[in-house]
C-alpha positions as CSV (number, residue, x, y, z in Angstrom):
1,X,0.0,0.0,0.0
2,X,1.5,3.3,-1.1
3,X,1.9,6.1,1.4
4,X,0.0,9.4,1.2
5,X,1.8,12.3,-0.4
6,X,2.4,14.9,2.3
7,X,4.3,17.6,0.4
8,X,3.7,18.1,-3.3
9,X,5.8,20.8,-5.0
10,X,5.0,21.6,-8.7
11,X,7.2,23.6,-11.1
12,X,8.4,25.9,-8.3
13,X,10.7,28.8,-9.3
14,X,12.0,31.6,-7.1
15,X,13.7,34.7,-8.3
16,X,14.9,37.6,-6.2
17,X,14.9,41.1,-7.8
18,X,17.1,44.0,-6.9
19,X,17.1,47.2,-8.9
20,X,17.6,46.2,-12.5
21,X,19.0,42.7,-11.8
22,X,17.5,39.4,-10.8
23,X,18.9,36.2,-9.4
24,X,17.1,32.9,-9.8
25,X,17.5,30.9,-6.6
26,X,15.3,27.9,-7.5
27,X,14.5,26.7,-10.9
28,X,11.5,24.5,-11.7
29,X,11.5,22.3,-8.6
30,X,9.0,19.5,-8.7
31,X,9.0,16.8,-6.0
32,X,6.8,14.8,-3.6
33,X,7.5,13.8,-0.1
34,X,5.5,11.0,1.5
35,X,3.7,11.2,4.9
36,X,6.2,10.2,7.6
37,X,9.3,10.3,5.3
38,X,12.6,11.8,6.5
39,X,14.2,13.6,3.5
40,X,17.5,15.4,3.5
41,X,18.5,18.2,1.0
42,X,22.1,18.2,0.1
43,X,23.8,20.7,-2.2
44,X,26.6,23.3,-2.5
45,X,26.3,26.5,-0.6
46,X,24.0,29.0,-2.2
47,X,22.0,26.5,-4.2
48,X,18.6,27.6,-2.7
49,X,18.1,24.9,0.0
50,X,17.1,27.4,2.7
51,X,14.9,29.3,0.2
52,X,13.0,26.2,-0.5
53,X,12.3,25.6,3.2
54,X,11.4,29.2,3.7
55,X,8.8,28.9,0.9
56,X,7.3,25.8,2.5
57,X,7.2,27.7,5.8
58,X,5.4,30.6,4.2
59,X,8.3,33.0,4.9
60,X,8.8,33.5,1.1
61,X,6.5,33.3,-1.8
62,X,7.3,31.4,-5.0
63,X,7.7,33.4,-8.3
64,X,6.2,30.6,-10.3
65,X,4.7,27.3,-9.3
66,X,2.9,26.0,-6.2
67,X,3.0,23.5,-3.4
68,X,0.5,21.8,-1.1
69,X,0.9,20.3,2.3
70,X,-1.7,17.6,3.0
71,X,-3.5,18.0,6.4
72,X,-4.9,15.3,8.6
73,X,-8.1,17.2,9.2
74,X,-7.1,18.1,12.8
75,X,-6.4,21.6,14.2
76,X,-2.7,21.6,14.0
77,X,-0.2,24.0,12.3
78,X,1.0,23.2,8.8
79,X,4.7,23.4,9.7
80,X,7.3,24.1,12.4
81,X,10.8,25.3,11.4
82,X,14.1,24.6,13.3
83,X,16.9,27.0,12.4
84,X,20.7,26.5,12.9
85,X,20.6,29.1,15.7
86,X,18.7,32.0,17.2
87,X,15.5,29.9,17.1
88,X,14.4,30.4,20.6
89,X,12.9,33.4,22.4
90,X,15.5,34.9,24.8
91,X,13.1,36.4,27.4
92,X,11.3,33.1,27.9
93,X,12.4,30.2,30.0
94,X,13.0,26.7,28.6
95,X,9.6,25.6,29.6
96,X,7.9,28.7,28.2
97,X,9.8,28.3,24.9
98,X,8.7,24.7,24.5
99,X,5.1,25.6,25.4
100,X,5.0,28.8,23.2
101,X,3.3,27.3,20.1
102,X,0.8,25.4,22.2
103,X,-0.2,28.5,24.1
104,X,-0.5,30.5,20.9
105,X,-3.0,28.0,19.7
106,X,-5.0,28.5,22.9
107,X,-5.0,24.8,23.8
108,X,-6.3,23.7,27.2
109,X,-3.8,24.3,30.0
110,X,-3.7,20.5,30.8
111,X,-2.8,19.7,27.2
112,X,-0.1,22.4,27.2
113,X,1.4,21.0,30.4
114,X,1.3,17.4,29.3
115,X,2.9,18.0,25.9
116,X,5.5,20.4,27.4
117,X,6.4,17.9,30.1
118,X,6.7,15.1,27.7
119,X,9.1,16.8,25.3
120,X,11.1,18.3,28.1
121,X,11.7,14.8,29.3
122,X,12.3,13.4,25.8
123,X,15.0,15.9,25.1
124,X,16.6,15.8,28.6
125,X,15.6,19.3,29.5
126,X,13.5,18.6,32.7
127,X,16.2,19.9,35.0
128,X,16.8,23.0,33.0
129,X,13.1,24.0,32.5
130,X,13.4,27.2,34.5
131,X,16.6,28.5,32.9
132,X,16.7,31.2,30.2
133,X,18.5,30.8,26.8
134,X,21.5,32.9,27.9
135,X,22.2,30.3,30.6
136,X,22.3,27.4,28.0
137,X,24.9,25.9,25.8
138,X,24.4,25.7,22.0
139,X,23.4,22.1,22.2
140,X,20.9,22.8,24.9
141,X,19.3,25.6,22.9
142,X,18.9,23.3,19.9
143,X,17.2,20.8,22.2
144,X,14.7,23.5,23.2
145,X,14.1,24.2,19.5
146,X,13.5,20.6,18.7
147,X,11.2,20.1,21.7
148,X,9.2,23.1,20.8
149,X,8.8,22.1,17.2
150,X,7.6,18.5,18.0
151,X,5.4,19.7,20.9
152,X,3.5,22.0,18.6
153,X,2.5,18.9,16.6
154,X,2.9,20.3,13.1
155,X,1.9,18.5,9.9
156,X,5.6,18.8,8.7
157,X,8.9,19.7,10.3
158,X,11.4,21.8,8.4
159,X,15.0,21.8,9.7
160,X,17.7,24.1,8.4
161,X,21.1,22.7,9.5
162,X,20.1,22.5,13.1
163,X,23.2,20.8,14.3
164,X,25.8,22.5,12.1
165,X,27.3,24.7,14.8
166,X,27.6,21.9,17.4
167,X,30.6,19.8,18.4
168,X,30.6,16.2,17.2
169,X,29.6,14.7,20.6
170,X,26.6,17.0,21.0
171,X,25.7,16.5,17.3
172,X,25.6,12.7,17.7
173,X,23.5,12.9,20.9
174,X,20.9,15.2,19.2
175,X,20.8,13.2,16.1
176,X,19.8,10.1,18.2
177,X,17.3,12.1,20.1
178,X,15.8,13.5,16.9
179,X,15.5,10.1,15.4
180,X,13.9,8.7,18.6
181,X,11.2,11.4,18.6
182,X,10.7,11.1,14.8
183,X,10.2,7.3,15.0
184,X,7.5,7.8,17.7
185,X,5.7,10.7,16.1
186,X,5.9,9.7,12.4
187,X,6.3,13.3,11.4
188,X,7.3,14.2,7.8
189,X,10.7,15.9,8.0
190,X,12.6,17.9,5.4
191,X,16.1,18.5,6.7
192,X,19.0,20.6,5.2
193,X,22.5,19.5,5.9
194,X,26.0,19.9,4.5
195,X,27.2,16.7,6.3
196,X,27.0,13.6,4.1
197,X,27.4,11.4,7.2
198,X,24.4,13.1,8.8
199,X,22.2,12.7,5.7
200,X,23.0,9.0,5.5
201,X,22.3,8.5,9.2
202,X,19.0,10.4,9.3
203,X,17.2,10.1,6.0
204,X,15.0,7.7,4.0
205,X,15.9,9.7,0.9
206,X,18.5,12.2,0.0
207,X,17.8,14.9,-2.7
208,X,20.9,16.3,-4.4
209,X,20.7,19.9,-5.6
210,X,22.6,21.7,-8.3
211,X,24.5,24.9,-7.8
212,X,22.6,28.1,-8.4
213,X,19.9,28.1,-9.7
214,X,19.0,25.2,-7.5
215,X,17.4,22.2,-9.2
216,X,16.8,18.7,-7.9
217,X,19.1,16.6,-10.1
218,X,19.3,13.3,-8.4
219,X,18.0,11.3,-5.4
220,X,19.6,8.6,-3.3
221,X,17.5,6.0,-1.4
222,X,18.9,5.1,2.0
223,X,17.3,1.7,2.7
224,X,19.6,0.7,5.6
225,X,17.5,-0.7,8.5
226,X,16.8,1.5,11.5
227,X,17.8,2.2,14.1
228,X,21.2,3.2,12.6
229,X,24.4,4.0,14.3
230,X,27.2,6.2,12.8
231,X,29.5,3.2,13.1
232,X,27.2,1.2,10.8
233,X,27.0,4.0,8.3
234,X,30.8,4.3,8.0
235,X,31.4,0.5,7.9
236,X,28.8,-0.6,5.4
237,X,30.3,-0.8,1.9
238,X,27.0,-0.1,0.1
239,X,26.5,3.1,2.2
240,X,30.2,4.0,1.6
241,X,29.4,3.9,-2.1
242,X,26.5,6.3,-1.6
243,X,28.8,8.6,0.4
244,X,31.3,8.7,-2.6
245,X,28.4,9.4,-5.0
246,X,27.3,12.4,-3.0
247,X,30.8,13.6,-2.5
248,X,31.5,13.5,-6.2
249,X,28.2,15.3,-6.9
250,X,29.2,18.2,-4.5
251,X,32.7,18.4,-6.1
252,X,31.2,18.6,-9.6
253,X,28.6,21.2,-8.7
254,X,31.1,23.4,-6.9
255,X,33.5,23.2,-9.8
256,X,30.7,23.9,-12.3
257,X,29.7,27.0,-10.3
258,X,33.3,28.3,-10.3
259,X,33.6,27.8,-14.1
260,X,30.3,29.7,-14.7
261,X,31.6,32.6,-12.4
262,X,34.7,32.8,-14.5
């Protein structure tokens, strides 16, 4: 039985205009993402990955084309977005940040407390719930962002390199926590990363983007059984072949971009 299509993007193009010039960030993007699928976007810097997420988050409007996000018929937000940094509200405590979206939806206090408590526990933030962001490390702040995003129960979750600024140890811990929550909730996730290892660890499918203007030019299916460990990713010869394929793609696109600039 085929899964329901959750995100459907059709012929989407985005151009930015400044004075007499224009820059095409995305060119004729068409793709579908299934309900519950974890998809990673990988491409060279400046290829429009973040622009695509911002369009899906209604922070930008497409120049041409359209997209739809299927809803489950329940009163939940279409999307939550987790940024690389600066994603939490500095004057709210950890608990208040996690509960923010729920309170904005005017849900019953009991529901707000139950969901907030649950995701504080899932992300290891219970002991820090009364602290403010300035008292937290970078890894802890990203835990708050993830907890808030899942607690708000969106139709889809958009993540823009959320672990890029973290050290390797914190990154591995948060990747495991993210996968644990994702496996429980069944959320549809679109995740930007520059890390090939991270894409192979997290995703069901990796979409490879060209240099600017960004196009989807290839996809890689990651059918390795879950749960996965980074050791498994690095030791498996089939996955190693996929790593090399992505690495060559990035090299070729960066080189092509430089030749076009010249």
